[in-house]
DSSP file (Angstrom, degrees, kcal/mol; ACC not computed):
  #  RESIDUE AA STRUCTURE BP1 BP2  ACC     N-H-->O    O-->H-N    N-H-->O    O-->H-N    TCO  KAPPA ALPHA  PHI   PSI    X-CA   Y-CA   Z-CA
    1    1 A M              0   0    0      0, 0.0     2,-0.3     0, 0.0     0, 0.0   0.000 360.0 360.0 360.0 125.3   82.6  184.9   42.9
    2    2 A A        -     0   0    0      1,-0.0     2,-0.4     0, 0.0     0, 0.0  -0.564 360.0-144.8 -79.4 136.6   82.8  186.1   46.5
    3    3 A M        -     0   0    0     -2,-0.3     2,-0.3     0, 0.0    -1,-0.0  -0.782  12.4-130.6 -98.8 144.7   85.8  185.1   48.5
    4    4 A T        -     0   0    0     -2,-0.4     3,-0.1     1,-0.1     0, 0.0  -0.698  27.4-104.8 -93.5 149.5   85.5  184.3   52.2
    5    5 A A        -     0   0    0     -2,-0.3    -1,-0.1     1,-0.1     2,-0.0  -0.387  44.4-100.3 -68.2 148.5   87.8  185.8   54.7
    6    6 A P        -     0   0    0      0, 0.0     2,-0.6     0, 0.0    -1,-0.1  -0.315  27.4-119.3 -69.0 152.7   90.5  183.4   56.1
    7    7 A I        -     0   0    0     -3,-0.1     2,-0.5     2,-0.0    -3,-0.0  -0.834  34.1-164.6 -88.2 126.1   90.1  181.8   59.4
    8    8 A A        +     0   0    0     -2,-0.6     2,-0.3     2,-0.0     0, 0.0  -0.955  12.6 174.4-119.6 132.4   93.0  182.9   61.6
    9    9 A L        -     0   0    0     -2,-0.5     2,-0.2     3,-0.0     5,-0.0  -0.956  35.4-106.7-129.5 150.2   94.1  181.2   64.9
   10   10 A S     >  -     0   0    0     -2,-0.3     4,-1.0     1,-0.1     3,-0.4  -0.498  23.4-126.8 -74.0 147.8   97.1  181.9   67.0
   11   11 A A  H >> S+     0   0    0      1,-0.2     4,-1.5     2,-0.2     3,-0.7   0.883 111.4  58.2 -59.0 -38.0   99.9  179.4   66.9
   12   12 A G  H 34 S+     0   0    0      1,-0.2    -1,-0.2     2,-0.2    -2,-0.0   0.837 101.1  54.3 -62.6 -33.6   99.7  179.2   70.7
   13   13 A S  H 34 S+     0   0    0     -3,-0.4    -1,-0.2     1,-0.2    -2,-0.2   0.753 110.3  47.3 -73.1 -22.0   96.0  178.2   70.6
   14   14 A L  H X< S+     0   0    0     -4,-1.0     3,-2.4    -3,-0.7    16,-0.3   0.731  86.0 105.4 -88.0 -24.5   96.9  175.3   68.3
   15   15 A K  T 3< S+     0   0    0     -4,-1.5    16,-0.2     1,-0.3     3,-0.1  -0.350  88.3  18.3 -60.6 131.3   99.9  174.0   70.4
   16   16 A G  T 3  S+     0   0    0     14,-3.7    -1,-0.3     1,-0.3    15,-0.1   0.346  88.6 146.9  88.9  -5.7   98.9  170.9   72.2
   17   17 A T    <   -     0   0    0     -3,-2.4    13,-2.6    13,-0.2    -1,-0.3  -0.397  54.2-108.9 -65.7 137.7   95.9  170.2   69.9
   18   18 A N  E     -A   29   0A   0     56,-0.4    58,-2.6    11,-0.2     2,-0.5  -0.394  26.9-145.6 -67.3 142.7   95.2  166.5   69.4
   19   19 A V  E     +Ab  28  76A   0      9,-2.8     8,-3.6    56,-0.2     9,-0.7  -0.949  24.4 170.3-112.2 129.1   96.0  165.1   65.9
   20   20 A R  E     -Ab  26  77A   0     56,-3.0    58,-2.0    -2,-0.5     6,-0.2  -0.918  28.4-124.8-132.5 158.6   93.8  162.3   64.6
   21   21 A N  E >   - b   0  78A   0      4,-1.8     3,-2.2    -2,-0.3    58,-0.2  -0.479  42.7 -94.3 -93.3 176.6   93.4  160.6   61.2
   22   22 A R  T 3  S+     0   0    0     56,-0.5    57,-0.1     1,-0.3    59,-0.1   0.712 125.5  61.1 -66.8 -18.8   90.1  160.4   59.4
   23   23 A A  T 3  S-     0   0    0      2,-0.1    -1,-0.3     1,-0.0    58,-0.0   0.482 119.9-109.6 -82.8  -2.8   89.5  157.0   61.0
   24   24 A G    <   +     0   0    0     -3,-2.2     2,-0.2     1,-0.3    -2,-0.1   0.478  67.6 148.6  90.0   2.6   89.6  158.7   64.4
   25   25 A E        -     0   0    0      1,-0.1    -4,-1.8     2,-0.0     2,-0.4  -0.494  52.6-114.5 -72.8 139.3   92.9  157.2   65.5
   26   26 A D  E     +A   20   0A   0     -6,-0.2    -6,-0.2    -2,-0.2     3,-0.1  -0.602  33.4 177.2 -73.9 125.6   95.0  159.3   67.8
   27   27 A L  E     -     0   0A   0     -8,-3.6     2,-0.4    -2,-0.4    -7,-0.2   0.292  50.5 -98.7-111.3   6.6   98.2  160.3   66.1
   28   28 A G  E     -A   19   0A   0     -9,-0.7    -9,-2.8    21,-0.1    -1,-0.4  -0.889  49.8 -66.0 117.2-146.5   99.6  162.5   68.9
   29   29 A H  E     -AC  18  48A   0     19,-1.7    19,-2.8    -2,-0.4     2,-0.5  -0.966  43.2 -91.8-146.2 162.8   99.5  166.3   69.3
   30   30 A L  E     + C   0  47A   0    -13,-2.6   -14,-3.7   -16,-0.3    17,-0.2  -0.645  37.2 176.8 -78.0 121.1  100.8  169.4   67.8
   31   31 A E  E     -     0   0A   0     15,-3.5     2,-0.3    -2,-0.5    16,-0.2   0.870  60.5 -15.1 -91.5 -45.3  104.0  170.4   69.5
   32   32 A E  E     - C   0  46A   0     14,-1.3    14,-2.9   -17,-0.1     2,-0.4  -0.969  49.0-133.4-154.5 163.2  105.0  173.5   67.5
   33   33 A I  E     - C   0  45A   0     -2,-0.3     2,-0.5    12,-0.2    12,-0.2  -0.996  25.2-150.6-123.5 122.3  104.4  175.4   64.3
   34   34 A M  E     - C   0  44A   0     10,-2.8     9,-2.1    -2,-0.4    10,-1.3  -0.833   8.9-150.8-101.7 126.5  107.6  176.5   62.5
   35   35 A I  E     - C   0  42A   0     -2,-0.5     2,-0.9     7,-0.3     7,-0.2  -0.775  16.1-128.8-100.5 135.0  107.5  179.7   60.4
   36   36 A D    >>  -     0   0    0      5,-3.3     4,-3.1    -2,-0.4     3,-0.6  -0.739  21.7-158.5 -76.5 108.0  109.7  180.4   57.4
   37   37 A V  T 34 S+     0   0    0     -2,-0.9    -1,-0.2     1,-0.2     5,-0.0   0.692  85.7  55.8 -68.9 -17.8  111.0  183.7   58.4
   38   38 A N  T 34 S+     0   0    0      1,-0.1    -1,-0.2     3,-0.1    -2,-0.0   0.821 125.8  15.8 -81.6 -32.0  111.8  184.7   54.8
   39   39 A T  T <4 S-     0   0    0     -3,-0.6    -2,-0.2     2,-0.2     3,-0.1   0.631  92.5-123.1-116.2 -19.9  108.3  184.2   53.4
   40   40 A G     <  +     0   0    0     -4,-3.1    -3,-0.1     1,-0.3     2,-0.1   0.400  67.6 133.7  85.5  -3.3  106.0  184.1   56.4
   41   41 A N        -     0   0    0     -5,-0.3    -5,-3.3     1,-0.1     2,-0.8  -0.353  69.8-102.0 -72.9 158.4  104.7  180.6   55.3
   42   42 A I  E     -C   35   0A   0     -7,-0.2    22,-0.3     1,-0.2    -7,-0.3  -0.763  32.3-165.3 -79.8 116.2  104.4  177.8   57.7
   43   43 A A  E     -     0   0A   0     -9,-2.1     2,-0.3    -2,-0.8    21,-0.2   0.921  62.4 -35.9 -70.3 -44.6  107.5  175.7   57.0
   44   44 A Y  E     -C   34   0A   0    -10,-1.3   -10,-2.8    19,-0.2     2,-0.4  -0.966  51.8-115.8-170.5 160.0  106.2  172.7   58.9
   45   45 A A  E     -CD  33  62A   0     17,-3.2    17,-3.1    -2,-0.3     2,-0.6  -0.814  26.8-136.1 -99.3 146.7  104.2  171.5   61.9
   46   46 A V  E     -CD  32  61A   0    -14,-2.9   -15,-3.5    -2,-0.4   -14,-1.3  -0.926  21.7-166.7-106.9 118.4  105.9  169.5   64.6
   47   47 A L  E     -CD  30  60A   0     13,-2.8    13,-2.3    -2,-0.6     2,-0.5  -0.819  12.1-145.8-104.0 143.5  103.9  166.5   65.8
   48   48 A S  E     +CD  29  59A   0    -19,-2.8   -19,-1.7    -2,-0.4     2,-0.4  -0.936  27.0 172.1-106.6 128.8  104.6  164.5   68.9
   49   49 A F  E     + D   0  58A   0      9,-2.5     9,-2.6    -2,-0.5   -21,-0.1  -0.999  36.9   9.1-142.5 137.3  103.8  160.8   68.6
   50   50 A G  S    S+     0   0    0     -2,-0.4     4,-0.2     7,-0.2     7,-0.1  -0.289  72.3  89.0  91.9-176.7  104.4  157.8   70.8
   51   51 A G  S    S-     0   0    0      5,-0.3     2,-0.4     6,-0.1     5,-0.2  -0.060  74.9 -84.5  76.3 178.2  105.7  157.5   74.3
   52   52 A I  B >  S-G   55   0B   0      3,-1.9     3,-2.1     1,-0.1     5,-0.1  -0.993  98.1 -12.0-128.5 126.4  103.7  157.6   77.5
   53   53 A L  T 3  S-     0   0    0     -2,-0.4    -1,-0.1     1,-0.3     3,-0.1   0.858 130.1 -52.5  52.8  40.4  102.7  160.8   79.3
   54   54 A G  T >  S+     0   0    0      1,-0.3     3,-0.5    -4,-0.2     2,-0.5   0.402 111.5 122.2  81.4  -3.5  105.0  162.8   77.1
   55   55 A M  B <  S+G   52   0B   0     -3,-2.1    -3,-1.9     1,-0.2    -1,-0.3  -0.798  77.8   8.6 -95.4 131.9  108.0  160.6   77.8
   56   56 A G  T 3  S+     0   0    0     -2,-0.5    -5,-0.3     1,-0.2    -1,-0.2   0.558  86.3 159.1  80.6   7.6  109.8  159.0   74.9
   57   57 A D    <   -     0   0    0     -3,-0.5    36,-0.4    -7,-0.1     2,-0.4  -0.355  33.2-141.7 -62.7 142.4  107.7  160.9   72.3
   58   58 A K  E     -D   49   0A   0     -9,-2.6    -9,-2.5    34,-0.1     2,-0.3  -0.865  14.3-137.2-101.4 141.4  109.2  161.1   68.9
   59   59 A L  E     -DE  48  91A   0     32,-2.5    32,-2.4    -2,-0.4     2,-0.4  -0.781  17.2-165.8-102.0 146.2  108.8  164.4   67.0
   60   60 A F  E     -DE  47  90A   0    -13,-2.3   -13,-2.8    -2,-0.3     2,-0.6  -0.995  18.5-138.1-133.1 133.4  108.0  164.7   63.4
   61   61 A A  E     -D   46   0A   0     28,-0.5   -15,-0.2    -2,-0.4   -17,-0.0  -0.813  29.5-176.0 -85.5 125.5  108.1  167.6   60.9
   62   62 A V  E     -D   45   0A   0    -17,-3.1   -17,-3.2    -2,-0.6    47,-0.1  -0.989  30.5-111.7-126.7 127.7  105.0  167.4   58.8
   63   63 A P    >   -     0   0    0      0, 0.0     3,-2.2     0, 0.0   -19,-0.2  -0.328  24.5-129.2 -56.3 135.4  104.3  169.8   55.9
   64   64 A W  G >  S+     0   0    0    -22,-0.3     3,-1.7     1,-0.3   -20,-0.1   0.832 106.3  65.5 -56.6 -33.2  101.4  172.1   56.9
   65   65 A A  G 3  S+     0   0    0      1,-0.3    -1,-0.3    50,-0.1    50,-0.0   0.645  93.0  62.6 -65.7 -13.4   99.6  171.2   53.6
   66   66 A S  G <  S+     0   0    0     -3,-2.2    13,-0.8    12,-0.0     2,-0.3   0.392 100.2  60.8 -94.5   4.6   99.3  167.6   54.8
   67   67 A I  E <   -F   78   0A   0     -3,-1.7     2,-0.4    11,-0.2    11,-0.2  -0.910  63.2-153.1-128.5 158.4   97.0  168.5   57.8
   68   68 A D  E     -F   77   0A   0      9,-2.8     9,-3.4    -2,-0.3     2,-0.6  -0.992  15.4-136.2-127.8 136.7   93.7  170.2   58.3
   69   69 A V  E     -F   76   0A   0     -2,-0.4     2,-0.9     7,-0.2     7,-0.2  -0.842  13.2-155.8 -92.6 122.2   92.5  172.1   61.3
   70   70 A N  E  >> -F   75   0A   0      5,-3.1     5,-1.5    -2,-0.6     4,-0.7  -0.849  11.2-176.8 -98.5 101.6   89.0  171.2   62.4
   71   71 A T  T  45S+     0   0    0     -2,-0.9    -1,-0.2     1,-0.2     5,-0.0   0.711  75.5  64.3 -74.1 -19.3   87.7  174.2   64.3
   72   72 A E  T  45S+     0   0    0      1,-0.2    -1,-0.2    -3,-0.1    -2,-0.0   0.939 120.1  18.9 -71.0 -46.6   84.4  172.6   65.1
   73   73 A D  T  45S-     0   0    0      2,-0.1    -1,-0.2    -3,-0.1    -2,-0.2   0.279 105.2-121.3-108.4  12.1   85.8  169.8   67.3
   74   74 A E  T  <5 +     0   0    0     -4,-0.7   -56,-0.4     1,-0.2     2,-0.3   0.898  69.5 120.7  52.8  50.8   89.2  171.5   67.9
   75   75 A T  E   < - F   0  70A   0     -5,-1.5    -5,-3.1   -58,-0.1     2,-0.5  -0.881  61.6-122.3-132.1 167.0   91.4  168.7   66.4
   76   76 A I  E     -bF  19  69A   0    -58,-2.6   -56,-3.0    -2,-0.3     2,-0.4  -0.960  26.1-151.0-111.4 130.0   93.9  168.5   63.7
   77   77 A L  E     -bF  20  68A   0     -9,-3.4    -9,-2.8    -2,-0.5     2,-0.4  -0.817  14.0-177.1-104.6 141.0   93.2  165.9   61.0
   78   78 A M  E     -bF  21  67A   0    -58,-2.0     2,-1.9    -2,-0.4   -56,-0.5  -1.000  32.5-127.5-139.1 135.3   95.8  164.2   59.0
   79   79 A E  S    S+     0   0    0    -13,-0.8     2,-0.3    -2,-0.4   -58,-0.1  -0.602  76.5  97.8 -78.2  83.7   95.6  161.7   56.1
   80   80 A A        -     0   0    0     -2,-1.9     2,-0.3     4,-0.0   -58,-0.2  -0.983  60.4-137.9-160.7 160.4   97.9  159.2   57.8
   81   81 A D    >>  -     0   0    0     -2,-0.3     4,-1.5   -60,-0.1     3,-0.6  -0.793  40.1 -99.6-118.9 171.7   97.9  156.0   59.9
   82   82 A K  H 3> S+     0   0    0     -2,-0.3     4,-2.6     1,-0.2     5,-0.2   0.852 121.2  59.2 -59.6 -35.1  100.1  155.2   62.8
   83   83 A E  H 3> S+     0   0    0      1,-0.2     4,-1.5     2,-0.2    -1,-0.2   0.881 100.6  55.6 -62.5 -38.4  102.4  153.1   60.6
   84   84 A L  H <4 S+     0   0    0     -3,-0.6     4,-0.4     1,-0.2    -1,-0.2   0.932 112.8  41.6 -60.1 -45.1  103.1  156.1   58.4
   85   85 A L  H >< S+     0   0    0     -4,-1.5     3,-0.9     1,-0.2    -2,-0.2   0.874 108.9  58.7 -71.1 -36.5  104.3  158.1   61.5
   86   86 A E  H 3< S+     0   0    0     -4,-2.6    -1,-0.2     1,-0.2    -2,-0.2   0.823 115.4  37.0 -61.0 -29.5  106.1  155.2   63.0
   87   87 A N  T 3< S+     0   0    0     -4,-1.5    -1,-0.2    -3,-0.2    -2,-0.2   0.410  95.2 112.1-101.9   0.4  108.3  155.0   59.9
   88   88 A A  S <  S-     0   0    0     -3,-0.9     2,-0.4    -4,-0.4    20,-0.1  -0.345  81.4 -95.7 -74.3 152.8  108.5  158.7   59.2
   89   89 A P        +     0   0    0      0, 0.0   -28,-0.5     0, 0.0     2,-0.2  -0.552  61.5 165.4 -65.7 126.4  111.8  160.7   59.5
   90   90 A G  E     -E   60   0A   0     -2,-0.4     2,-0.3   -30,-0.2   -30,-0.2  -0.692  25.5-144.1-133.5-175.2  111.7  162.1   63.0
   91   91 A F  E     -E   59   0A   0    -32,-2.4   -32,-2.5    -2,-0.2     2,-0.2  -0.967  24.4 -99.9-151.6 164.6  113.9  163.7   65.6
   92   92 A D  B >   -H   95   0C   0      3,-0.5     3,-2.0    -2,-0.3   -34,-0.1  -0.556  31.9-116.5 -88.8 151.0  114.3  163.8   69.4
   93   93 A K  T 3  S+     0   0    0    -36,-0.4     3,-0.3     1,-0.3    -1,-0.1   0.781 117.7  46.1 -56.3 -27.6  113.0  166.6   71.6
   94   94 A S  T 3  S+     0   0    0      1,-0.2    -1,-0.3     2,-0.0     2,-0.1   0.383 112.5  51.3 -97.8   4.4  116.6  167.5   72.5
   95   95 A D  B <  S+H   92   0C   0     -3,-2.0    -3,-0.5     3,-0.0    -1,-0.2  -0.558  70.5 179.6-143.1  73.5  118.0  167.4   68.9
   96   96 A W        -     0   0    0     -3,-0.3    -3,-0.1    -2,-0.1     2,-0.0  -0.400  39.8 -91.7 -75.0 151.6  116.0  169.5   66.5
   97   97 A P        -     0   0    0      0, 0.0     2,-0.4     0, 0.0    -1,-0.1  -0.343  38.1-123.9 -62.5 140.4  117.0  169.7   62.8
   98   98 A Q        -     0   0    0     -3,-0.1     6,-0.1     2,-0.1    -3,-0.0  -0.713  39.2-117.3 -83.7 135.1  119.3  172.5   61.9
   99   99 A T  S    S+     0   0    0     -2,-0.4     2,-0.1     1,-0.1     3,-0.0  -0.937  85.9  49.2-126.8 152.9  117.9  174.8   59.2
  100  100 A P  S    S+     0   0    0      0, 0.0     2,-0.2     0, 0.0    -1,-0.1   0.435  71.9 145.4 -74.3 147.4  118.4  175.8   56.5
  101  101 A N     >  -     0   0    0     -2,-0.1     4,-2.4     1,-0.1     5,-0.2  -0.683  27.4-171.7-154.3  90.7  118.9  172.2   55.3
  102  102 A D  H  > S+     0   0    0      1,-0.2     4,-2.7     2,-0.2     5,-0.2   0.886  86.6  52.6 -54.9 -45.2  117.6  171.5   51.8
  103  103 A E  H  > S+     0   0    0      1,-0.2     4,-2.0     2,-0.2    -1,-0.2   0.913 111.2  46.4 -60.7 -44.0  118.2  167.8   51.9
  104  104 A W  H  > S+     0   0    0      2,-0.2     4,-2.3    -3,-0.2    -1,-0.2   0.929 112.7  49.4 -65.4 -46.2  116.2  167.5   55.2
  105  105 A Y  H  X S+     0   0    0     -4,-2.4     4,-2.7     1,-0.2     5,-0.3   0.923 111.7  48.8 -59.4 -44.6  113.3  169.6   54.0
  106  106 A H  H  X S+     0   0    0     -4,-2.7     4,-2.4    -5,-0.2     5,-0.2   0.884 109.4  52.8 -64.9 -37.6  113.1  167.6   50.7
  107  107 A E  H  X S+     0   0    0     -4,-2.0     4,-2.2    -5,-0.2    -1,-0.2   0.929 112.2  45.4 -61.1 -45.2  113.1  164.3   52.6
  108  108 A V  H  X S+     0   0    0     -4,-2.3     4,-1.6     2,-0.2    -2,-0.2   0.956 116.2  43.4 -64.4 -51.8  110.2  165.5   54.8
  109  109 A Y  H  <>S+     0   0    0     -4,-2.7     5,-2.8     1,-0.2     4,-0.2   0.883 115.1  50.2 -64.9 -37.8  108.1  166.9   52.0
  110  110 A S  H ><5S+     0   0    0     -4,-2.4     3,-1.4    -5,-0.3    -1,-0.2   0.904 105.1  57.2 -65.1 -42.0  108.8  163.9   49.8
  111  111 A Y  H 3<5S+     0   0    0     -4,-2.2    -1,-0.2     1,-0.3    -2,-0.2   0.884 113.4  39.3 -58.1 -39.7  107.9  161.4   52.6
  112  112 A Y  T 3<5S-     0   0    0     -4,-1.6    -1,-0.3    -5,-0.1    -2,-0.2   0.342 112.5-120.8 -93.5   6.6  104.4  163.0   52.9
  113  113 A D  T < 5 +     0   0    0     -3,-1.4     2,-0.4     1,-0.2    -3,-0.2   0.902  64.2 142.0  55.7  47.1  104.1  163.4   49.1
  114  114 A V      < -     0   0    0     -5,-2.8    -1,-0.2    -6,-0.1    -2,-0.1  -0.967  54.7-121.1-119.9 133.6  103.7  167.2   49.3
  115  115 A D        -     0   0    0     -2,-0.4   -50,-0.1     1,-0.1     2,-0.1  -0.570  38.0-108.0 -70.1 129.8  105.2  169.6   46.9
  116  116 A P    >   -     0   0    0      0, 0.0     3,-1.4     0, 0.0    -1,-0.1  -0.389  20.4-138.7 -59.7 131.0  107.5  172.1   48.7
  117  117 A Y  T 3  S+     0   0    0      1,-0.3     4,-0.1   -74,-0.1    -2,-0.1   0.745 100.6  56.4 -64.6 -23.3  105.8  175.5   48.9
  118  118 A W  T 3  S+     0   0    0      2,-0.1    -1,-0.3     0, 0.0    -3,-0.0   0.531  91.8  84.6 -88.2  -5.8  109.1  177.2   48.1
  119  119 A M  S <  S-     0   0    0     -3,-1.4     2,-0.1     1,-0.0     3,-0.0  -0.795  86.3-112.4 -98.2 137.5  109.7  175.3   44.8
  120  120 A P        -     0   0    0      0, 0.0     2,-0.4     0, 0.0    -2,-0.1  -0.416  32.6-115.1 -65.7 141.5  108.1  176.5   41.6
  121  121 A V              0   0    0      1,-0.1    -4,-0.0    -2,-0.1    -6,-0.0  -0.643 360.0 360.0 -78.4 129.5  105.5  174.2   40.2
  122  122 A T              0   0    0     -2,-0.4    -1,-0.1    -3,-0.0     0, 0.0   0.414 360.0 360.0-105.3 360.0  106.6  172.7   36.9
């Protein structure tokens, strides 16, 4: 079985990309991509949601496995609705989570029902 080469994009080209759900609702935009410096994996994506003209936006850490990059229409797709993000654990632009923080990471991954990539599958 032939494997296809991966699609690679720069983190900078994804920053600011609109995030939508499969119903087409706007969920905000990609603010940052956070890299696990020990493994090279993407630890999480940071989404900005809410507010007006970038003011009052709440930031959310979202496991990379819970989003899909659509290179055809240059959007990021997420299986979520606005209510999920409104109730998600978030943080303020001026007060980012300190890492490492096992409890915080587990809360984020659990909220989105994603198995942490750094934990062995049992």
